[in-house]
Backbone as a ProteinNet text record, in pm:
[ID]
protein_1_A
[PRIMARY]
MKPPVGSCAVDTRTGRLGIVMGHEGPYVQLRPYGGGREWDCDPRAMREATHVERLRAETAYAGARTAGHGRPVA
[TERTIARY]
11483.1	11373.8	11300.1	11174	11087.2	10979	11026.6	10940.5	10821.7	10718.3	10587.1	10611.3	10528.3	10514.9	10479.5	10537.9	10490.6	10587.4	10646.7	10729.1	10861.4	10919.4	11040.7	11180.1	11263.3	11401	11519	11616.9	11742.6	11854.2	11919.5	12000.1	12132.1	12191.5	12300.3	12419.3	12410.7	12538.7	12574.8	12453.6	12481.3	12429.7	12352	12285.6	12177.2	12119.4	12019.5	11897.4	11782.4	11665.4	11569	11463.6	11392.2	11270.9	11147.2	11018	10993.3	10979.9	10975.6	10852.7	10889.5	10791.2	10758.8	10836.4	10799.7	10913.1	10890	10978.7	10985.3	11113	11125	11244.4	11210.4	11297.1	11341.1	11489.3	11556.9	11586.2	11536.5	11552.6	11438.6	11486.3	11358.4	11375.7	11286.4	11284.8	11259.2	11344.4	11337.4	11351	11258.6	11243.3	11286	11366.5	11390	11269.7	11252	11135	11126.2	10996.6	10975.7	10975.3	11037.8	11028.5	11160.1	11186.3	11327.7	11325.5	11439.9	11488.2	11496.8	11409.6	11421	11565.8	11603.6	11703.7	11678.9	11766.4	11742.1	11842.7	11781.3	11848.9	11841.7	11933.6	11955.8	11894.8	11777.9	11702.3	11814.3	11918.8	12004.5	12090.2	12107.2	12157.8	12081.3	11957	11887.4	11821.9	11748.9	11698.5	11596.3	11498.2	11379.2	11442	11391.5	11418.7	11354.1	11453.3	11416.3	11325.8	11234	11151.9	11246.2	11344	11414	11457.8	11502.1	11534.7	11426.6	11297.7	11187.6	11141.5	11152.3	11118	11220.4	11343.7	11442.1	11423.3	11376	11352.2	11229.1	11115.3	11015.2	11044.9	11129.3	11158.3	11222.7	11337.2	11409.5	11329.8	11220.2	11132.7	11060.2	10981.7	10907.5	11002.4	11109.1	11192.9	11213.1	11255.8	11275	11174.7	11063.2	10940.6	10899.4	10916.6	10909.4	10988	11114.6	11226.7	11206.9	11108.1	11065.2	11159.1	11202.1	11304.7	11223.4	11129.2	11035.1	11090.9	11218.5	11272.5	11394	11448.8	11590.4	11678.2	11790.3	11915.5	11990.1	12023.5	12102.9	12248.5
-800.2	-848	-956.1	-933.3	-1026.9	-1098.3	-1188.2	-1260.1	-1326.9	-1352.9	-1390.1	-1542.9	-1597.4	-1752	-1817.2	-1921.7	-1992	-1955.5	-1868.8	-1789.1	-1873.3	-1865.1	-1946.4	-1827.9	-1868.7	-1790.2	-1855.3	-1801	-1856.1	-1809.2	-1905.4	-1865.3	-1836.7	-1696.7	-1678.2	-1733.8	-1751.8	-1807.5	-1963	-2024.1	-2163.7	-2207.7	-2118	-2139.4	-2236	-2277.2	-2353.8	-2293.9	-2358.5	-2282.7	-2343.3	-2268.3	-2300	-2247.2	-2299.2	-2238.6	-2180.5	-2052.5	-1953	-2027.7	-2073.5	-2131.6	-2049.9	-1942.8	-1857.5	-1742.8	-1662.3	-1551.3	-1585.2	-1596.5	-1620.7	-1499.6	-1413.1	-1315.6	-1242.5	-1247.4	-1181.5	-1259.7	-1385.8	-1490	-1519.4	-1578.9	-1643.3	-1799	-1886.9	-2011.5	-2055.4	-2144.7	-2193.8	-2352.2	-2406.1	-2560.4	-2599.6	-2686.2	-2754	-2771.2	-2741	-2783.8	-2939.5	-2979.3	-3101.3	-3165.6	-3090.2	-3135	-3134.5	-3157.4	-3174.3	-3087.9	-3069.5	-3009	-2842	-2784.2	-2637.7	-2570.6	-2461.7	-2398.8	-2234.6	-2163.1	-2037.7	-1933.3	-1857.3	-1774.1	-1621.9	-1550.1	-1412.7	-1356.6	-1272.4	-1196.8	-1111.5	-1087.3	-980.9	-1085.6	-1222.3	-1313.5	-1399.6	-1353.8	-1431.4	-1340.9	-1401.4	-1333.4	-1404.3	-1355.1	-1410.4	-1511.6	-1636.9	-1750	-1696	-1717	-1687.4	-1787.7	-1766	-1857.5	-1978	-1969.8	-2094.4	-2193.6	-2123.6	-2196.7	-2273.8	-2198.3	-2258.4	-2397.6	-2360.4	-2478.9	-2603.6	-2566.7	-2676.1	-2760.7	-2686.5	-2742.3	-2832.5	-2786.8	-2858	-3006.6	-2977.6	-3078	-3176.4	-3140.9	-3232.5	-3308.7	-3263.1	-3312.2	-3409.4	-3398	-3493.1	-3609.4	-3582	-3675.5	-3758.8	-3703.4	-3798.8	-3893.5	-3826	-3898.9	-4003.9	-3986.8	-4099.7	-4192.1	-4168	-4275.7	-4334.7	-4301.8	-4370.8	-4329	-4212.4	-4170	-4079.4	-4017.4	-3918.1	-3783.3	-3762.6	-3614.9	-3635.1	-3513.7	-3546.9	-3529.9	-3579.4	-3579.7	-3465.3	-3372.2	-3259.4	-3278.4
-17158.5	-17242	-17148.7	-17151	-17071.5	-17165.6	-17234.2	-17351	-17259.2	-17326	-17293.5	-17274.6	-17180.7	-17155.4	-17285.4	-17332.1	-17442.7	-17574.2	-17548.8	-17675.8	-17679.2	-17797.8	-17824.5	-17792.8	-17742	-17697.3	-17710.6	-17751.7	-17748.8	-17654	-17574.2	-17457.2	-17531.3	-17534.3	-17626.5	-17563.2	-17443.2	-17370.7	-17415.3	-17434.7	-17493.4	-17625.5	-17680.9	-17829.3	-17822.6	-17699	-17680.7	-17706.6	-17762.1	-17783.8	-17696.1	-17626.5	-17530.1	-17534.3	-17475.5	-17466.7	-17320.7	-17337.4	-17208.5	-17108.5	-17009.9	-16905.3	-16798.1	-16753.4	-16652.6	-16622.4	-16524.5	-16473	-16333.4	-16307.4	-16161	-16088.4	-16030.3	-15996.6	-16119.2	-16113.5	-16227.8	-16363.9	-16355	-16441.9	-16534.7	-16669.6	-16727.5	-16759.4	-16723.1	-16713	-16860	-16919.6	-17028.4	-17014.8	-17121.5	-17122.4	-17263	-17273.3	-17436.5	-17501.7	-17628.7	-17716.6	-17717.8	-17690.6	-17685.1	-17507.3	-17436.9	-17291.9	-17240.5	-17105.2	-17052.7	-16950	-16895.4	-16769	-16793.1	-16733.1	-16752.7	-16706.1	-16742.1	-16699.7	-16686.1	-16604.1	-16569	-16684.2	-16743.3	-16839.3	-16780.4	-16784.9	-16786.5	-16880.5	-16865.7	-16983.3	-17064.7	-17008.9	-17115.4	-17181.5	-17169.4	-17245.6	-17337.8	-17361.5	-17457.5	-17575.4	-17674.4	-17772.6	-17831.9	-17904.3	-17951.9	-18065.6	-18076.2	-18173.6	-18311.6	-18425.3	-18552.6	-18597.7	-18693.8	-18760.4	-18808.3	-18861.5	-18897.7	-18761.3	-18681	-18540.3	-18491.4	-18506.9	-18443.8	-18546.2	-18671.3	-18753.7	-18744.5	-18717	-18685.5	-18562.2	-18467.6	-18336	-18360.9	-18418.2	-18436.3	-18522.1	-18636.8	-18721.3	-18644.5	-18551.2	-18495.3	-18398.3	-18315.9	-18219.4	-18287.1	-18416.2	-18498.1	-18533.5	-18589.8	-18620.7	-18521	-18393.5	-18301.9	-18245.1	-18255.6	-18227.4	-18312.8	-18431.1	-18539.9	-18530.1	-18473	-18484.8	-18322.7	-18242.3	-18126.6	-18024.3	-18013.5	-17913.5	-17820.4	-17860.8	-17771.5	-17796.1	-17775.8	-17799.7	-17834.1	-17897.8	-17940.3	-17840.1	-17852.3	-17761	-17829.9	-17727.1	-17757.1	-17728.7
[MASK]
++++++++++++++++++++++++++++++++++++++++++++++++++++++++++++++++++++++++++

């Protein structure tokens, strides 16, 4: 699976949702929704995020910003 940059994907090894930032060698670089440190994910260990997972990430991010935290703590 080589998802397009900007799409949402889930690292099935950790369950973390991330935004696809790029492709480097055999890996896909993911960044947490709302920002943070990127991590490499084996494309065989990822899947496209569901609509519910994307909404959950957006809601957590919006809630954290409203509370003044900037981004949610995972």
